C-alpha positions in Angstrom: 57.1 13.4 74.4 59.6 12.6 71.5 59.3 8.7 72.1 55.5 9.0 71.8 55.7 11.3 68.6 57.8 9.1 66.5 55.4 6.1 66.6 52.6 8.4 65.8 54.5 9.7 62.9 55.1 6.2 61.6 51.7 5.2 62.1 50.4 8.2 60.0 53.0 7.6 57.3 52.0 3.9 57.1 48.2 4.8 56.7 49.1 7.1 54.0 51.1 4.6 52.1 48.2 2.0 52.5 45.7 4.6 51.1 47.8 5.6 48.2 48.2 2.0 47.2 44.4 1.4 47.0 42.8 1.4 43.6 41.4 4.9 42.6 38.2 3.7 40.6 37.4 7.4 39.5 40.9 8.0 38.0 41.9 4.6 36.8 42.2 4.2 33.1 40.5 0.7 33.5 37.5 2.1 35.4 34.3 0.5 34.4 35.8 -2.8 33.3 35.0 -4.3 36.8 31.7 -3.8 38.3 30.0 -2.2 35.4 26.5 -0.9 36.0 23.8 -2.4 33.8 22.4 0.0 31.1 19.1 1.3 31.6 16.7 -0.7 29.2 14.3 2.3 29.1 17.1 4.8 27.8 16.6 6.1 24.4 18.6 8.2 22.2 17.3 11.7 21.8 14.9 12.0 18.7 14.3 8.2 18.3 10.8 7.1 18.5 9.7 4.9 21.3 9.8 1.2 20.8 6.8 0.0 18.9 5.8 3.5 17.8 5.0 3.8 14.1 7.0 6.1 11.9 5.6 8.9 9.9 3.0 7.9 7.3 -0.6 8.4 6.4 -2.5 10.1 9.2 -5.4 8.2 10.7 -8.6 10.0 11.8 -7.8 13.4 10.4 -7.5 14.2 6.7 -6.3 11.8 4.2 -4.7 14.4 2.0 -3.4 13.9 -1.4 0.5 14.2 -1.5 2.3 16.5 -4.0 4.1 14.2 -6.5 4.6 11.6 -3.7 6.8 14.0 -1.8 6.5 12.3 1.5 7.2 8.8 0.1 10.7 7.3 0.7 11.6 4.9 -2.1 14.2 2.4 -1.4 17.3 3.0 -3.2 18.8 0.3 -5.5 21.8 -1.5 -3.8 25.2 -1.1 -5.5 26.1 -4.1 -7.7 29.4 -4.6 -5.7 28.0 -3.9 -2.3 30.1 -5.3 0.5 32.8 -6.5 -2.0 35.6 -4.8 -0.2 34.4 -5.5 3.3 35.8 -8.2 5.5 33.9 -11.4 5.5 33.2 -12.9 9.0 33.0 -16.7 9.4 31.7 -16.5 12.9 28.2 -17.7 13.1 25.6 -15.1 14.6 28.0 -12.2 14.1 25.4 -10.4 12.0 22.0 -9.4 13.4 18.9 -11.6 12.7 17.2 -10.9 9.3 20.1 -8.6 8.1 22.4 -9.5 5.2 26.0 -10.0 6.3 29.0 -8.6 4.6 29.2 -11.6 2.3 25.5 -11.3 0.9 25.4 -10.4 -2.6 22.4 -8.4 -3.8 21.2 -9.3 -7.3 21.5 -6.8 -9.9 18.4 -4.8 -10.6 17.0 -5.6 -7.2 15.8 -3.2 -4.4 16.6 -3.8 -0.6 13.6 -2.8 1.5 13.6 -2.4 5.2 10.7 -2.8 7.6 11.5 -2.5 11.2 14.3 -4.9 11.8 13.5 -7.1 8.7 15.0 -6.7 5.3 13.6 -8.0 2.0 15.0 -8.1 -1.5 12.5 -7.4 -4.3 13.3 -8.0 -8.0 12.7 -4.9 -10.0 11.3 -6.6 -13.2 10.0 -5.1 -16.3 6.9 -7.2 -16.4 3.4 -5.8 -16.5 0.6 -7.5 -14.4 -3.0 -7.6 -15.6 -6.1 -8.9 -13.8 -8.7 -10.0 -16.3 -12.2 -10.9 -16.0 -13.9 -13.0 -18.7 -17.6 -13.4 -19.6 -19.5 -15.2 -22.3 -22.2 -13.7 -24.6 -24.6 -14.1 -21.7 -22.4 -11.9 -19.3 -21.7 -15.1 -17.2 -18.1 -15.5 -15.7 -15.9 -18.0 -17.4 -13.3 -19.4 -15.2 -11.8 -22.5 -17.0 -9.6 -20.8 -19.6 -5.8 -21.6 -20.0 -2.9 -19.6 -20.9 -3.1 -20.5 -24.5 -6.6 -19.1 -24.8 -5.4 -15.6 -24.1 -3.7 -12.9 -26.4 -2.2 -9.6 -25.0 -1.5 -6.6 -27.1 0.3 -3.5 -26.1 -0.1 -0.5 -28.4 -1.3 -3.0 -31.0 1.8 -5.2 -30.7 1.4 -8.8 -29.6 3.0 -9.7 -26.3 4.3 -13.1 -25.0 2.6 -14.1 -21.7 5.3 -14.9 -19.3 3.1 -16.0 -16.3 -0.4 -17.1 -16.0 -2.6 -17.8 -12.8 -6.2 -18.5 -12.2 -6.9 -18.6 -8.5 -8.4 -16.5 -5.7 -5.6 -14.3 -4.3 -6.0 -11.9 -1.4 -6.5 -8.3 -2.3 -5.8 -4.8 -0.7 -9.2 -3.1 -0.7 -9.9 0.5 -0.1 -13.7 1.3 0.5 -14.2 5.0 -0.5 -17.7 6.2 0.5 -19.3 9.7 -0.1 -20.1 11.3 3.3 -21.6 14.6 1.9 -24.9 16.0 3.1 -27.0 14.3 0.4 -25.8 10.8 1.5 -27.2 11.0 5.1 -30.3 8.8 4.4 -28.4 6.4 2.2 -25.5 5.6 4.5 -27.1 2.7 6.5 -27.8 0.8 3.4 -24.5 1.5 1.9 -22.6 0.7 5.1 -24.2 -2.7 5.3 -23.5 -3.5 1.6 -19.9 -2.5 2.1 -19.6 -4.9 5.2 -21.3 -7.7 3.0 -18.7 -7.2 0.4 -15.9 -7.8 2.9 -17.7 -10.9 4.3 -18.0 -12.4 0.7 -14.3 -11.7 -0.1 -11.2 -13.7 0.6 -10.5 -14.1 4.4 -7.0 -12.9 4.0 -8.1 -9.5 2.3 -6.9 -6.2 3.9 -9.4 -3.4 3.9 -9.3 0.4 4.7 -12.1 2.8 4.8 -12.0 6.4 3.7 -15.2 8.6 4.2 -15.2 11.8 2.1 -17.1 15.0 1.8 -15.2 18.2 0.9 -12.0 16.2 1.8 -11.1 12.5 2.4 -10.6 11.0 5.9 -8.8 7.7 6.5 -11.2 6.4 9.3 -9.7 2.9 9.4 -6.4 1.7 8.0 -5.8 -1.9 6.8 -7.6 -4.5 8.7 -9.7 -7.7 8.3 -11.7 -7.0 11.5 -15.4 -6.6 10.6 -16.0 -4.7 13.9 -13.3 -2.2 13.1 -14.7 -1.6 9.7 -18.1 -1.1 10.9 -17.0 1.5 13.4 -15.2 3.4 10.6 -18.3 3.3 8.3 -20.4 4.5 11.1 -18.3 7.7 11.2 -21.2 9.5 9.5 -20.7 13.3 9.3 -22.8 14.0 6.2 -22.2 17.6 5.3 -20.1 19.6 2.9 -19.3 18.9 -0.7 -18.1 16.0 -2.8 -14.3 15.7 -3.4 -14.5 12.5 -5.4 -11.4 12.9 -7.5 -9.0 13.9 -4.7 -10.3 11.0 -2.5 -9.8 8.4 -5.4 -6.3 9.8 -5.8 -5.4 9.8 -2.1 -6.8 6.1 -1.7 -4.8 4.9 -4.7 -1.6 6.5 -3.4 -2.3 4.8 -0.1 -2.5 1.4 -1.9 0.6 2.1 -4.0 2.7 2.5 -0.8 2.2 -1.2 0.3 5.1 -3.4 1.0 4.3 -5.7 -1.9 4.1 -3.7 -5.1 2.5 -6.6 -6.8 -0.3 -7.2 -4.4 -3.8 -7.1 -5.9 -5.4 -3.7 -5.4 -9.1 -2.7 -5.6 -11.1 0.5 -4.8 -14.8 0.6 -4.2 -16.4 4.0 -4.7 -19.9 4.7 -3.6 -21.4 8.3 -4.3 -24.6 9.9 -5.1 -23.5 13.0 -7.1 -21.0 14.9 -9.1 -17.6 16.0 -7.9 -17.9 19.7 -6.7 -14.9 20.2 -4.3 -11.8 18.4 -5.6 -8.5 20.3 -6.5 -7.8 17.5 -9.0 -9.5 17.2 -12.4 -11.1 14.0 -13.6 -8.1 13.6 -16.0 -5.6 14.0 -13.4 -7.4 11.5 -11.1 -7.5 8.9 -13.9 -3.8 9.7 -14.5 -3.0 8.8 -10.9 -4.8 5.5 -11.0 -3.9 4.3 -14.5 -0.4 3.4 -13.6 1.3 0.0 -13.9 0.4 -1.9 -10.6 -2.6 0.6 -9.9 -5.9 -0.5 -8.6 -9.0 -1.8 -10.2 -11.8 0.5 -9.5 -15.5 -0.5 -9.0 -18.0 2.3 -8.8 -21.7 2.6 -7.5 -23.4 5.6 -8.4 -26.7 6.3 -6.6 -27.5 9.2 -9.0 -30.3 11.5 -9.7 -30.9 15.2 -10.7 -29.7 17.5 -13.3 -25.9 16.7 -13.1 -26.5 12.9 -13.3 -25.0 12.7 -16.8 -21.6 14.2 -15.7 -21.5 12.1 -12.6 -22.2 9.0 -14.5 -19.5 9.7 -17.1 -16.9 10.2 -14.3 -17.7 6.9 -12.5 -17.7 5.0 -15.8 -14.2 6.4 -16.9 -12.7 5.6 -13.5 -14.0 1.9 -13.7 -13.4 1.3 -17.3 -9.8 2.7 -17.4 -8.8 0.5 -14.7 -10.6 -2.8 -15.5 -13.5 -2.5 -13.2 -17.2 -1.9 -13.6 -19.6 1.0 -13.0 -22.9 0.2 -11.5 -26.0 2.6 -11.5 -28.7 1.2 -9.2 -32.3 2.4 -9.7 -32.9 2.0 -6.0 -30.8 2.0 -2.8 -32.0 -1.5 -2.1 -30.0 -2.9 -5.1 -26.6 -1.7 -3.5 -26.2 -5.0 -1.4 -26.7 -7.3 -4.3 -24.2 -5.2 -6.3 -21.6 -5.4 -3.6 -21.8 -9.1 -3.5 -21.5 -9.2 -7.3 -18.4 -7.2 -7.1 -16.9 -9.5 -4.4 -17.6 -12.5 -6.9 -16.0 -10.6 -9.7 -12.8 -9.9 -7.7 -12.4 -13.5 -6.7 -12.7 -15.1 -10.2 -10.1 -13.2 -12.3 -7.1 -14.4 -14.3 -3.6 -13.0 -13.6 -1.6 -12.4 -16.7 2.0 -11.1 -16.7 4.0 -10.0 -19.8 7.3 -8.3 -20.5 6.6 -5.4 -22.9 8.6 -5.2 -26.1 9.0 -1.6 -25.5 10.8 -1.0 -22.2 9.0 0.8 -19.4 11.8 3.2 -19.1 10.7 4.7 -22.3 7.7 6.0 -20.6 4.4 7.2 -22.1 0.9 5.8 -22.1 0.4 2.2 -23.3 -2.8 0.8 -24.8 -3.5 -2.6 -23.7 -6.0 -5.1 -25.1 -6.5 -8.7 -24.1 -8.6 -11.2 -26.1 -9.7 -14.7 -25.4 -10.7 -17.5 -27.7 -11.5 -21.1 -26.6 -13.4 -24.1 -27.9 -16.9 -24.2 -27.0 -17.3 -20.4 -26.6 -18.7 -18.2 -29.4 -17.7 -14.8 -28.2 -15.7 -14.2 -25.1 -15.3 -10.7 -23.6 -12.2 -9.8 -21.6 -12.3 -6.9 -19.1 -9.0 -5.5 -17.9 -7.4 -2.0 -17.7 -7.5 -0.2 -21.0 -3.9 1.0 -20.6 -1.3 2.3 -18.2 1.3 5.1 -17.9 4.7 3.4 -18.0 7.4 4.4 -15.7 5.4 7.0 -13.8 4.7 7.7 -10.2 1.2 8.7 -9.3 0.5 12.4 -9.6 -1.5 13.5 -6.7 -0.8 17.2 -6.9 -3.5 19.6 -5.8 -2.9 21.8 -8.7 -5.2 21.7 -11.7 
């Protein structure tokens, strides 16, 4: 009995020693460094939007509401002049993610770093003012062969030196803003076709969005160059309610001003048949919103009639003339298509003038702008551009009067 028990005890002790010497993966300080389980590619941190999802921005489909002093906008902050100066610099290639500045990248003073997804861009924050100018002769025919030396620019009466001059067809960001109130029901088919023909006659690289409005504006199609998508948006006819023209113009302008490239050419086409009767903004506040540096050029088509025609005509004319556009008042709905093609031609034949104002933008205030042109072979040239701008001012789209 005793002889049998001793070997059994020895066997049990040996087994215990073998087990105790085996790796204890759950308790080992090096656990996880051997056979590591691959991470779940679908795992997301709580609160992070799914891959490919768009962040917060202008709603599509429902109301395109004016923002209060741009409260929802997130402007990029200027980078410090000595950003990354004390950080260690790595010489290992590929140590920084693609399209992201490494520790040794210096951001130029006065520049702004902007992020879009995984891409970063550096935009120079310059003091220059950009003007888009259309020139016609005494017969109201476009003149497209002038040079930089033929132009003179004045701000508040003081001559300004032209720093940059271009005469070419550049892509534009275009907002089509169309009245969808009850009185427009019978006019919408012809207006929609005219709007599409304008896009067809424009630069192929233009980006277009559609806002239909009645008592409030709706963004029915964001930026696209697809004619079918634009047609679907224009066909969202719900002709009822009032006419919130001023709110709609302010909201469309605000949408344009949020574009990635602040210097991109911006245009708004407005088509309406009546006077504003539903906006929270006044005409003056709407003009203040669009008459900013880098703001849009506005073309208006007023299919007017009735006792309030005079006030409606005045509003459309002011919106156009203050921004360098043209107000059209067709006598018949059949004229709208030809007008839309004329607008497209006008947009594609403009001069681009840039100057650095002798009075810094930081001083603010409204600046009167005048551009003249004189060239051999022309008796009297007329230049159309914005009549002025509010310097160093963000758009005011407050709903308060």
